[in-house]
C-alpha positions as CSV (number, residue, x, y, z in Angstrom):
1,X,-0.2,0.0,-0.2
2,X,2.8,2.4,1.0
3,X,4.8,1.7,-2.3
4,X,1.5,2.3,-4.5
5,X,1.2,5.6,-2.8
6,X,4.9,6.5,-3.6
7,X,4.3,5.1,-7.1
8,X,1.2,7.4,-7.6
9,X,3.0,10.4,-5.9
10,X,5.7,10.0,-8.1
11,X,3.6,9.8,-11.1
12,X,1.6,13.2,-10.1
13,X,5.1,14.8,-9.6
14,X,6.0,13.8,-13.0
15,X,2.9,15.0,-14.6
16,X,3.4,18.1,-12.7
17,X,6.9,18.9,-13.6
18,X,6.2,18.3,-17.1
19,X,2.9,20.1,-17.5
20,X,5.1,23.1,-15.6
21,X,7.8,22.9,-18.4
22,X,5.0,23.0,-21.2
23,X,3.2,25.8,-19.8
24,X,6.4,27.8,-19.1
25,X,7.5,27.2,-22.7
26,X,4.2,28.3,-23.9
27,X,4.2,31.6,-21.7
28,X,7.8,32.2,-22.6
29,X,6.9,31.8,-26.6
30,X,3.7,33.7,-26.6
31,X,3.7,36.4,-29.0
32,X,5.3,39.7,-27.6
33,X,4.1,42.1,-30.3
34,X,1.6,44.5,-29.4
35,X,-1.7,44.1,-31.4
36,X,-4.6,45.3,-29.4
37,X,-4.5,48.2,-26.9
38,X,-7.4,48.9,-24.2
39,X,-7.7,52.6,-23.5
40,X,-9.7,53.4,-20.4
41,X,-11.0,56.9,-19.9
42,X,-11.2,57.2,-16.1
43,X,-14.5,57.7,-14.4
44,X,-17.6,59.0,-16.1
45,X,-21.3,59.7,-16.1
46,X,-22.5,59.4,-12.5
47,X,-18.7,59.4,-11.4
48,X,-17.1,62.8,-12.1
49,X,-13.7,61.9,-10.4
50,X,-11.6,64.7,-9.3
51,X,-12.8,68.4,-9.9
52,X,-11.0,71.4,-10.6
53,X,-12.3,74.9,-10.6
54,X,-14.3,74.5,-13.8
55,X,-13.4,70.9,-15.2
56,X,-13.7,67.4,-13.9
57,X,-11.7,64.4,-14.4
58,X,-14.1,62.4,-16.4
59,X,-14.5,65.0,-18.9
60,X,-10.8,65.7,-19.1
61,X,-9.7,61.9,-19.2
62,X,-12.4,61.4,-22.1
63,X,-11.1,64.1,-24.2
64,X,-7.6,63.1,-24.0
65,X,-8.4,59.4,-24.4
66,X,-10.4,60.0,-27.6
67,X,-7.6,62.1,-29.1
68,X,-5.0,59.3,-27.9
69,X,-7.2,56.9,-30.0
70,X,-6.6,59.0,-33.1
71,X,-2.9,59.4,-32.4
72,X,-2.3,55.6,-32.0
73,X,-4.4,54.8,-34.9
74,X,-2.0,57.0,-37.0
75,X,1.2,56.3,-35.7
76,X,0.8,52.7,-35.1
77,X,-1.7,51.5,-38.0
78,X,-1.1,47.8,-37.2
79,X,-2.4,48.2,-33.7
80,X,-6.1,47.8,-32.8
81,X,-7.4,50.5,-30.3
82,X,-10.2,49.6,-28.2
83,X,-12.1,52.1,-25.9
84,X,-13.8,51.1,-22.7
85,X,-16.0,54.2,-23.1
86,X,-16.4,57.1,-26.0
87,X,-19.1,59.0,-24.0
88,X,-19.8,60.3,-20.6
89,X,-20.9,56.8,-19.4
90,X,-20.2,55.2,-16.2
91,X,-18.9,51.6,-15.7
92,X,-17.5,50.0,-12.5
93,X,-13.8,49.0,-12.5
94,X,-15.4,45.4,-12.4
95,X,-17.2,45.9,-15.7
96,X,-14.2,47.7,-17.1
97,X,-11.8,44.8,-16.1
98,X,-14.3,42.2,-17.4
99,X,-14.7,44.0,-21.0
100,X,-10.6,44.5,-21.3
101,X,-10.2,40.8,-20.6
102,X,-12.9,39.5,-23.0
103,X,-11.4,42.0,-25.6
104,X,-8.0,39.9,-24.9
105,X,-5.9,43.0,-25.2
106,X,-2.0,43.1,-25.1
107,X,-2.2,46.3,-23.0
108,X,-4.4,48.3,-20.6
109,X,-3.6,51.9,-20.5
110,X,-6.1,54.1,-18.0
111,X,-6.1,57.9,-18.6
112,X,-6.8,59.9,-15.4
113,X,-6.3,63.3,-13.9
114,X,-5.2,63.8,-10.1
115,X,-5.9,66.1,-7.4
116,X,-4.4,67.1,-4.0
117,X,-6.1,68.6,-0.9
118,X,-5.3,72.1,0.4
119,X,-2.4,72.5,2.7
120,X,-3.3,72.6,6.6
121,X,-1.4,75.1,8.6
122,X,-1.7,75.1,12.4
123,X,-0.3,78.3,14.1
124,X,-0.3,78.9,17.9
125,X,-1.8,82.3,18.8
126,X,-1.7,82.1,22.6
127,X,-3.5,80.3,25.1
128,X,-7.1,80.1,26.7
129,X,-8.6,79.0,29.9
130,X,-10.7,76.1,29.6
131,X,-12.9,75.1,32.7
132,X,-14.1,71.4,33.5
133,X,-15.1,69.3,36.2
134,X,-13.5,66.4,37.9
135,X,-15.3,64.0,40.5
136,X,-13.6,62.8,43.6
137,X,-15.0,61.2,46.5
138,X,-18.4,61.7,45.2
139,X,-18.0,65.4,44.9
140,X,-17.6,67.6,41.9
141,X,-14.6,70.0,41.8
142,X,-14.1,72.9,39.4
143,X,-10.7,73.0,37.5
144,X,-9.5,75.7,35.1
145,X,-6.3,75.1,33.2
146,X,-4.9,77.1,30.1
147,X,-4.6,75.2,26.8
148,X,-3.1,76.2,23.6
149,X,-5.2,78.2,20.9
150,X,-4.5,77.3,17.5
151,X,-5.3,79.3,14.3
152,X,-6.1,76.8,11.3
153,X,-5.5,78.0,7.9
154,X,-5.6,76.5,4.5
155,X,-3.8,77.4,1.3
156,X,-3.9,75.8,-2.2
157,X,-1.5,72.6,-2.7
158,X,1.2,73.4,-5.2
159,X,1.3,69.8,-6.5
160,X,1.3,69.3,-10.2
161,X,3.0,67.2,-12.7
162,X,2.6,63.4,-13.9
163,X,2.8,60.3,-12.2
164,X,2.3,56.7,-13.8
165,X,1.3,53.7,-11.8
166,X,1.3,50.1,-12.1
167,X,0.0,47.5,-9.5
168,X,2.2,46.5,-6.9
169,X,4.5,43.7,-6.9
170,X,2.7,41.7,-4.2
171,X,0.0,40.2,-5.6
172,X,-3.5,40.6,-4.6
173,X,-6.5,38.1,-4.5
174,X,-7.8,39.7,-7.9
175,X,-4.2,39.3,-9.6
176,X,-4.0,35.7,-8.3
177,X,-7.5,34.8,-9.8
178,X,-6.9,36.4,-13.2
179,X,-3.4,34.5,-13.5
180,X,-5.1,31.3,-12.6
181,X,-7.7,32.0,-15.4
182,X,-4.9,32.7,-17.9
183,X,-3.1,29.2,-16.8
184,X,-6.4,27.5,-17.7
185,X,-6.6,29.0,-21.2
186,X,-3.0,28.1,-21.8
187,X,-3.5,24.3,-20.7
188,X,-6.4,24.1,-23.2
189,X,-4.1,25.1,-26.0
190,X,-1.5,22.5,-25.5
191,X,-1.6,19.7,-27.9
192,X,1.2,17.7,-25.8
193,X,-1.0,17.4,-22.6
194,X,-3.9,14.8,-22.9
195,X,-7.2,15.3,-21.6
196,X,-6.5,12.9,-18.6
197,X,-3.2,14.7,-17.6
198,X,-5.0,18.0,-17.7
199,X,-7.7,16.7,-15.2
200,X,-4.8,15.1,-13.2
201,X,-3.0,18.6,-13.1
202,X,-6.1,20.6,-12.3
203,X,-6.7,18.0,-9.3
204,X,-3.3,17.5,-8.0
205,X,-0.7,19.9,-8.9
206,X,-2.0,23.2,-7.5
207,X,1.8,24.1,-6.6
208,X,2.4,23.7,-10.4
209,X,-0.6,26.3,-11.1
210,X,0.7,28.8,-8.8
211,X,4.2,28.8,-9.9
212,X,2.7,29.2,-13.7
213,X,0.6,32.0,-12.3
214,X,3.4,33.6,-10.5
215,X,5.5,33.6,-13.8
216,X,2.6,35.2,-15.8
217,X,2.3,37.9,-13.1
218,X,5.9,38.9,-13.0
219,X,5.9,38.6,-16.7
220,X,3.2,41.5,-16.8
221,X,4.8,43.3,-14.0
222,X,7.8,43.7,-15.9
223,X,6.4,44.8,-18.9
224,X,4.1,47.4,-17.1
225,X,7.0,48.7,-15.3
226,X,8.9,49.3,-18.3
227,X,6.3,51.2,-20.0
228,X,5.4,53.3,-17.0
229,X,9.1,54.3,-16.8
230,X,9.3,55.1,-20.5
231,X,6.0,57.4,-20.1
232,X,7.4,59.3,-17.4
233,X,10.7,59.7,-19.3
234,X,8.9,60.8,-22.4
235,X,6.9,63.6,-20.1
236,X,10.5,64.7,-18.7
237,X,11.8,65.4,-22.3
238,X,8.6,67.2,-23.2
239,X,9.4,69.5,-20.2
240,X,6.7,68.3,-17.9
241,X,7.1,67.9,-14.1
242,X,7.3,64.0,-13.4
243,X,6.8,62.6,-10.1
244,X,7.8,59.2,-11.6
245,X,6.6,55.8,-12.1
246,X,5.1,54.2,-9.0
247,X,3.6,51.0,-7.3
248,X,0.6,51.3,-5.8
249,X,-0.5,47.9,-4.1
250,X,-3.9,49.3,-2.9
251,X,-6.4,51.6,-4.4
252,X,-6.3,50.9,-8.3
253,X,-8.2,47.6,-8.4
254,X,-8.5,47.7,-12.1
255,X,-4.7,47.3,-12.7
256,X,-4.6,44.1,-10.8
257,X,-7.7,42.7,-12.4
258,X,-6.7,42.6,-16.2
259,X,-5.1,40.0,-17.8
260,X,-2.5,42.0,-19.6
261,X,0.2,44.4,-18.6
262,X,-1.7,47.7,-17.4
263,X,-0.5,51.3,-16.5
264,X,-2.6,54.3,-14.9
265,X,-1.3,57.6,-16.2
266,X,-2.1,60.7,-14.1
267,X,-1.7,63.3,-16.6
268,X,-1.9,66.4,-14.3
269,X,-3.7,67.8,-11.1
270,X,-7.0,69.5,-11.7
271,X,-6.3,71.1,-8.1
272,X,-3.8,73.3,-9.7
273,X,-4.7,76.0,-11.6
274,X,-1.8,75.8,-14.1
275,X,-2.1,72.0,-14.6
276,X,-6.0,72.7,-15.0
277,X,-5.6,75.2,-18.0
278,X,-2.9,72.9,-19.3
279,X,-5.1,69.7,-19.2
280,X,-7.8,71.7,-20.9
281,X,-6.1,73.2,-23.5
282,X,-5.8,71.8,-26.9
283,X,-2.0,72.2,-26.9
284,X,-1.8,70.4,-23.7
285,X,-3.8,67.5,-24.7
286,X,-1.9,67.1,-27.8
287,X,1.4,67.0,-26.1
288,X,0.2,64.4,-23.5
289,X,-1.1,62.1,-26.4
290,X,2.3,62.6,-28.4
291,X,4.0,61.6,-25.3
292,X,2.0,58.6,-24.5
293,X,2.2,57.6,-28.2
294,X,5.9,57.8,-28.3
295,X,6.0,55.8,-25.3
296,X,4.0,53.0,-26.9
297,X,6.0,53.1,-30.0
298,X,8.9,52.5,-28.0
299,X,7.3,49.7,-25.9
300,X,6.2,47.9,-29.1
301,X,9.8,48.1,-30.5
302,X,11.0,46.6,-27.4
303,X,8.8,43.7,-27.5
304,X,9.5,43.0,-31.1
305,X,13.3,43.3,-30.2
306,X,12.7,40.7,-27.5
307,X,10.8,38.2,-29.7
308,X,13.5,38.4,-32.5
309,X,16.4,37.8,-29.9
310,X,14.4,34.8,-28.7
311,X,14.1,33.2,-32.3
312,X,17.8,33.6,-33.0
């Protein structure tokens, strides 16, 4: 009985190892070229997002996204562009992620605008007497003491410029689930794995699936990080203030829920008067689209170079 268990464990181990090799090879040999980009204009409809003195994030993001669609079509005619919205429409992040995954994009680009709350200043202007009562031995006693008196003032936040986000390297539950679904799709495409082996892999080789999901997650993270750094570099080249490429493990759910590399571009601060004017101007939107399109061209060229090097 013990020997049979050992044989069975060895057999499952071989299947898991063989399957991992097949899946790993399939992941590494996936086409690295950029064929379809999903452009997501942030917020919309009942969700205006951040607000400036005279504009909203939803409206500005949509205007930039529609222009970006045209720029990409002209500069990268072999790349298909799919928009999550083209009007002032609200869709939840869950719906957007589902839409992007069903469209089977190679890249997900969110367009947003930023905002920063006013700066709070606390200034000591003196002391005031404060009276209160304490109870001791069943009797109340009146006590007076001096407490500091502060003047609170608010001033506009000077924050401005761009920043590009990717999801945090620590995998969330959403990212794990998406990666696991991608493994399912890859397993189904493998001719070298029999139906019986697939069933045994699904039933008995969870560590293998976990390793494969981790590989895909890391691959997409690296590509997203590369694009985010490129975008911020191009913004600097254009003379914009760059707040750099950043990871944000919490707060941008949609970046973790799409089955592709994903970035979120904060194009400027609506809370800053200069940035708001820039974001609403024809020249400003044109420059933003040029920067992002240049970055996408560089990103596509890099993927194709990697593919050529792998073939050699």
